[in-house]
N, C-alpha and C positions, 0 to 999 in steps of 0.2 A: 504493499501500499505505500502511496505518496502521503506527504503531509496532510491533504486533503481527505485522506481516506479512498481515494480512487485505486482501483486495482491497477498495478502497474502492467500485468500481463492478461490477454484475453481469457475467457474460459476455454476457447478452442485450442490456444497454444498448452495452457496447463495440461489439457487432457490429452494431448499429443506426447507430451512428457511422461504423463503418468502411464500411458500404455508401454512404455520402456521399463517401467519398474515392476518389481515383483508384487505379490499380495501383500508381505507386510509392510515393505515400504509405502505402498500406497496408503495404507490406514494410517502409518504414522505420519507421513506428510499431510493427512487429513486434520492433523491437530493443530497446524500450524493457524490458520483462519478459517474465517468461516467461509470464504470463498473455496478454497482447497477443499474443505470439507465437503461442501456441495458436490464439487468434481469428483471427489473420492467415492461417492456414493452412486454414482451415474451407472444407469442400468448397461448401457452400451460397453462402457468400460468394463464392467464385472462379467460381462457376458466373453468378453475375450479373454478376461483372466481365467475364466472357468474352463473353455475350450483348450487354452494354452497348458495351465495347471495340471487338469486331470487327463489329458491327451483323448478327448473325447472327439469321436468323428462330428464334423461338422452338420451333417445332415440329421444328426440325431437332436429332436427338439427337446425343449426344457420339460422337465418332469410336469404333467398335468397339474398336480397339487402344489406346486412351488408359487410363492408370493413374487418372487423377485431373484434376478441371478445373484445377487449379493448373499439373500438368506440361504439360495440353493447351494452356493459354494460353503457357506459357514456349516450346512447340515452335514455335507459329506466330509468335512474335516473335523468338526466338533461333536458329532453325535454318531461317530462309528465306535464300537467297543474294542480298543487297541490297546488300552492301559491296563496291565496287569495289576490286580489289587489283593489278589488272596490264593495261595497254592495249598491244597487240600492233599495230605500225605497219609490218611489212614488206610489206604489199601497196600497192601504188602507185594502186588505183582501187577501185571499189566491191566490198565482200565480200557475196557472194550466198549463200554456203551454208556450214554446219559439220556435222561428224559425228564421232561418237566411236567409237573401237574399242570392242570388247565387253568387252575388258580394262580400259579406261578410262585405258591409259598412253599412249595416242598419240589424236590427233584431225587431220581434215583440213580444209582451207578452200578456196573455191573463190571466183574473183574476175572483173571484169571486165578485170583486167590479164592474163588467159588463163594464169594458172598454177594448178596444184594443189599446195598448201603442207602438209607433214605436221610434226607438231609432238610434242614429247616434253611429256607432261603431267605435270610434277614440280611441287614447291612453287612454283618459278619456271619456267614455260613457255618453252621453248626451241624454236628452228626447226632440225628434223631433215633436211629435204630439200625442194625447189622443183622442180616438173616444169614447164617453159615448154612450152605446147601450140601456140605459134604455128607452129613448125616443120611441123606436122601440117595445116596450115591452118585452124585453128580460130580462132573469132574471140574465144570467151571460154569459161571454164569456169563451170559452173552447179549442179553437184550431185556428191555424192561418197557412197558407202557401203562400209564395210569386210564382206567375207565374216565368217562365223560362227568361223572360227579366226583371223581376223585376219592370216592369211597374203598376201591380196590385196585390192587396193582398187579398185572400180568408180568411175572419173571420167567424168562426162558433160558435154558441153558443144555448143556451136554451131559447126557446120561449115559454111563458106564453099566452095560448090561451083561448078560452071561457070555464066557468066553471072550472078554474084553471087545465086546462088539459096543460101537457107541451110535446112539441114536439121540433124540432130543426129548426134553420134559418140558412142561409149561407148569407153574405153580402159581397159584392164586393167592394173593396176601391180603388181609384185612388191614385197613389203614386206621382202623379205630384201635385195634387190639393186637396188629402185627401177627395174628394167628394165621396158620397156613389152612386154607378153607379146601383146596382141592388139587389135585395133581393130574394132567393128562398128558399122555406120550405124543411125541411130535417127531416124524420121521420124513425126510432127512431133519437133521438138527437146525439148520438153516432155513428151514421154513420161518422161524422165528416165533409166529403166531401174532395174533392180534385181537382188538376187540371190536366187534360187530355192533354190539349194544351196550348197556350199561351192565347187563349181567350175562351177556353172551361172547364167548370167544372163538376163534376161527384156529384149528390146528390142523395139521396135516399127516397122510401116511402113506407108505409107498410100497408097491406090490410089482415083484419082478414078474415078467412073462416070459422073457426069454434073455440071451446073453446082453443085448443092447436096448431092450424093448421093456417098459414098464408103464404103469397107471399110477397117478397120484390123485388120492381122495382127501378132499377138504372137508372137516368136520365141524359143525356147530356145537360147541358144548356149554352146557350152563356152567357158572362160575361155583353154584354152590351144591355140587354134586352128593356132598357126604349127608346133607341134610333133606333131601328131596323124598318124597313118596315114591313108594316102588310103582305106583301107578303113573307117574308123571315122566315123559321123557327128559333125560338129562343130555341127550347126544342125539344129532341128526345128521346124515350125510348131506352134503350141500352139492359138491359137484366131484364127477369122476371124469380124469383128463388122461387121455393116452400121451405117453412120452416115447419119442423115437431117438436113435442114435446117442443111447446113455444119457440123454438129458433127463431133469427132474424139474418140478416146480419148487421155487424157492421164494423167500423174502416176501411173504403176502403183506399187504396193508389194504385198506379200506378208504374210498374217497366218497365223501358225501356232496353229491350234485347239488343238493337242496342249499349250499352254502356259497355257491358260485356269486358273487356279488362284486369283483374287483374289475376294472375296466381292462380293455385289450392291452397287453404290453407294448410298448414301443421299442421291441426288440429287433423287429423286421426291418428296420430302416436302411438303406445303403444300395449296394449294387444289384439290381434284380438279376445281372448276367452273373453274379458270383456263383462259383462251383458248388456250394454247399446251399442247394436250392431246398425250398420246404418240403416235407415229404407227408404225404398222407398215410394214415396207417389203419385203414379200413379194411377189413377182408372182403375181397369181391371175386367176381368169377375167374379172374386173372391170378389168382393165389394158386399155386401148386402144392404149399404145403398144408393147408388147410382146406377140405375140400366139404362143400355142404353134401349132406347125407342123400345120395341118390335111391333110385327104388331098389328096396332088396334083390328083387330077382336080377337085375343087371348085375349088382355086385357079386351076387354068388356065381353068375355066368362068367363074369371077367376072371374072379379067384380061380375057378375051376379052369378055366383055359390056361392061366398062368403056371397053376400046378402041374396039369397035365403036360404042358411043354418042359416042365423042369423034371419031370419023372422021364419022359422021354428022351431028356438029353437036348432039347432042342432050345433050350435057354443060352444065353451068351456064356462061352466058357471061362471070361475073364471076370464075372462076378464073383465077390467074395460071400462067405457065409454072412459077414453082416450086412451087405448090401441085399442079399436074399432075404435076410430076416426083415429089414427096413421094409421091402417092399411088399412083401406078405403082411406086414402088421398094418400098413396103408390100406392094402386093399381088405382086410379084415375090419378095419375101422369105417369103411364105405358103407353106408346102409345101416351101421350099428351106433352111428353117433347122433345123438339127440341134437336138433337145430336151435338155434338160440330163441329164448322166450321173449316176447315182445310185451311189454308193459301196457296195458289199456287205460291206466289211469292217468291223472293230468299230473298227478304229483311226481317231482323228480326223486329218482331210485340212488343206489349207492352203487359203486363199482369196487368190485375185487381186483386189485391190483398185484401182479407178482412177476418174477423173472422164470425164464423157460427157455427153450432152444428147439431146433427142430433138426440142427446139422451135426451137433456135437453136445458134449457134457458140459462145455463152457456155457454160460449163460449169457446168452447174444440176444434174448428176445424179451419182450414184456408183453405179457397176457394181459387182457382186460375182460372181464366178465361181469355183466350186469346182474346185482343182486335184487331179486322183486320183492315186494312187502311180505308175502307169504312165506318167503324163504328166512327170514329174520326171526323167526322163534323155533325151538324144538320142538313145539306142539306137531303132531301130525304123523306120517309115515315115519317110520325110524330108518330103514335101509333103503328107502327108495321104491317101497311097495307101490303099486300102481303104475309104476314107470313100466312101458313096453319091454317085452324081454329082448326084442330087436334092437334097441336103444339103449345101451349099457355106458355109453361114453358123452361127455356133454361137449359140445362146440363152443369155441370161445366166439366173444363178439368182435374183438379187436386184435391185433398183435403188431408191435413195434420192432422191427428189427434194427438193431444199431450197430451191427457189422463189427461187433467188438466184444471185448469181455466186459458185462455189466458189474461194477463194484459198489455201488451205492444208489439208494433213491430216496427222495423226499418230496413232500406236499408243501405248497404254498398254504399259508393260514387258512383261506377260503377253499382249499382243495381243489382249486380250478387248475393249477400249473403243476406238473409233475416234472421235478429235477432227477436229473440221472447222471451219476458218474459212471463214465465208459473208458475202457482202454482200447482203443481201436487195432482192428486187423489191418495189415497191409492191404493197399488198393488193389482189388481184383484177385484177392486171396481166395483159393478153393479148398474146400475140406475134402479130402479125400479119405482121412480115416476119422471116424466120430472120436476116438480114443487120442488123437493128435490135431488138437486145434491149432490154427495158424500162431505165429508169435504175436505178441500183444506190445503195443507202443508204451514208453515211459511216460509220456505226457497223458494227463487224465483230461478228458472233454468232459466239460458239464453241460450237457443237452437241455432243453427245456421243451416240452410237449404242451400243448393247450388241449385240457380233456372236453372243454367244451366244444370245439371245432374239430377234435380229432385231427390235428396238423402239429407238426414240429415246427416250434418258432426258431427261424434262422439265427445265426451267431452263436455258437458254441462259445462258453466261457472257458479258458484256458490260462492257467500258471502254475498248477499244483502237478505233482510228479508222484510216480510208484514206481517199483522196481522188481517186484518179485515176479517169477515167471507164472504162466497160466495154471500150471498145476497147483501152484502154492498161493495163488491170489486170494486175498481176504477182503472182507467187507470194510467199507470206510464210509462211516454214517455222516450225512451230511443235515443241514437243516435250513429253513427258509422262514424268513419274518416278512413283516410287511415290505420293507424297502431293500433287505438286505438277503443274500445267500452266503452261506458259510460252508465250509469242508476242512476235513482232515486230509493229510497227505502221508507219504513215506519220506519226505524228505525232511521231517520234524518240525513242520510248521502247519498251523491252520491258517486258512485263508478267509477273507471276507470280501465280496463283489457287491456292487450295487445293482440290483434287478433291472432297472430302467436303463443306465447307461452303459451297462456291460464292462464295468472297469473294476479292475481288483484295487481294492480300497487299504487293505493291511494284511501282513503277515504276523502271525503269532507263534513265537517261538518256544519249542520244548526241547527237551534232550533225546527224544527217541519220536518213533511213528506216531501220529496222530490220528487216533482210532475214530473218534466221535466229537462232535460239536452239537449244542444246543443253545437256542435263544430262550431267553425267558418270554412266554407268550404273551405276558402283560408289558413288558419292558424290553423293547428291542435293543435298548443300549447296554444290556448286559446279556452276556456271552460265556458258556461253559467249554471248555476242551479237555478231551481225556487222551491220555497217553500210554504207551508201553513204557515209559518211564516212571510208572506207578502214580503220576500225580494227576488231580484235575485241577485247573487253572481257572480262575475267575476274571473276567476282563470287561471294564466299564468304559463309556465313553469318556474324553476329556472333560466335557460338560458336566456329565455327573460326578466325577473326581472333583472338580472344582465346587461343585455344590456341596459335597458331603464334607470337604475339608475346611469350607469357609467358616469363619468365626461367627460372622451372621449373614443373613442374606442380603446380597448387593449385587448390581450391575456390574459388569467388568467388562472394558472396552473389548472389542472384536481383535484388536491389534495384538494385545496385550498375550493372549493366548496363544495367538498364531506365532507371534514373535519367539515366545518362550520354547515352543514345541516344533520349531521349524524344521522340516526335513532335510 
């Protein structure tokens, strides 16, 4: 200013100077005078700062809920849970999984030390209860989930059976008394299990049919089996699905379609000619792996012709026993597979989602099966009585093929978007032997699928890595909040991305593999990470840390937190 208070520089020139400064310097300069402060809050200035600092593609618009570019910049920097505030060391071995209660007041952890621990989520997290599952012949605990009203906890683990054969078991624990209410066998153990209703849970069983052919049966179980009347069903078969080429159903979860309430994600902005185009994953007439049931007579005739040629030596001599088994299994399934039921009600139903495959034991597909209202109770036929004898398999409604090994899945809070961790196969890879799947990439692709439109949302998130080969690959649990998605990795870090802009916002360090992450459902600025280093870490946003540490509530200028935590 001159002596008369007139600005010495016009706003446009100050604006051009500020464009060459970093965000912290712009905010510091804004404290010099009122003119500079006004220019330092200019929307066009902060738009440039945002795209440049976060390296967001220019064709990606601002988040629809954002009020300004300045506030959006502040949200991504100040409200991401990236500050470590507490380390929990009560587990004595690798921590494999974390899950929050719906209220956010409690969370559970599972570990190789064979305990399920339940924690109080206060400002300082404390251990509430620890359940040792070794007396029930468990080897370790691997997964947990709270029911909808947070009165029961489903805990899943590996069970050591006769002759050291390992399968799985699900335990239901009361959160009032911590009593063990029921136990349900679960095979294979990486089905994990999940809640369908507040008192009913889904488990799996596996039946071998041939060397590489089997069928998976998904069961609906009542949580209070030990106190039910003998006249009331406590278990009912939901679906029976054929498995080919050594594949099995694993990792079941339920998506509630009635909860869809978020707008379309703006993740598909960009060059429409990009090689990673959107895929539709509906089952249609062009699908070769899942065939709608033809007339039984046609199926029997086709199978008879194939068997006659094989017995007469007229089949191709180069076909191996496994290839022949798969062809026979496919022919047998034709005409014996019940087509998907369609709901006549106007209400939205639930989807059962799981990993599966058709080419190899490596889980490379996601199956989706609609659950209708009459299937959500254990009342009615126990073992599928009333079903026609010719239709003993259930067809899937949709299939997603990710062309790689699936190592994680998670749903958005409204259950509309499915996020999938996948390690890709090489482009053009062909599976010649189901017991020898293609090699998998070290980079983990985080794919996004819209369950409303049944389409893949383009632009996979990529930053984290895994190193184990196909036959040793394990599950890495991810989680999704309103604005963020987080995942563990084998590179000793957890990662956080923004769901709208598709950018990595934070890396969270551990001393070993990060197996699981979990956002508080009521406070996305709190994130938990679990690791093979036997610890659980709690992370809060810089904004929350300042609020908790402040001696009294008072506003603090934006530039001060930015300058003190400048990366």
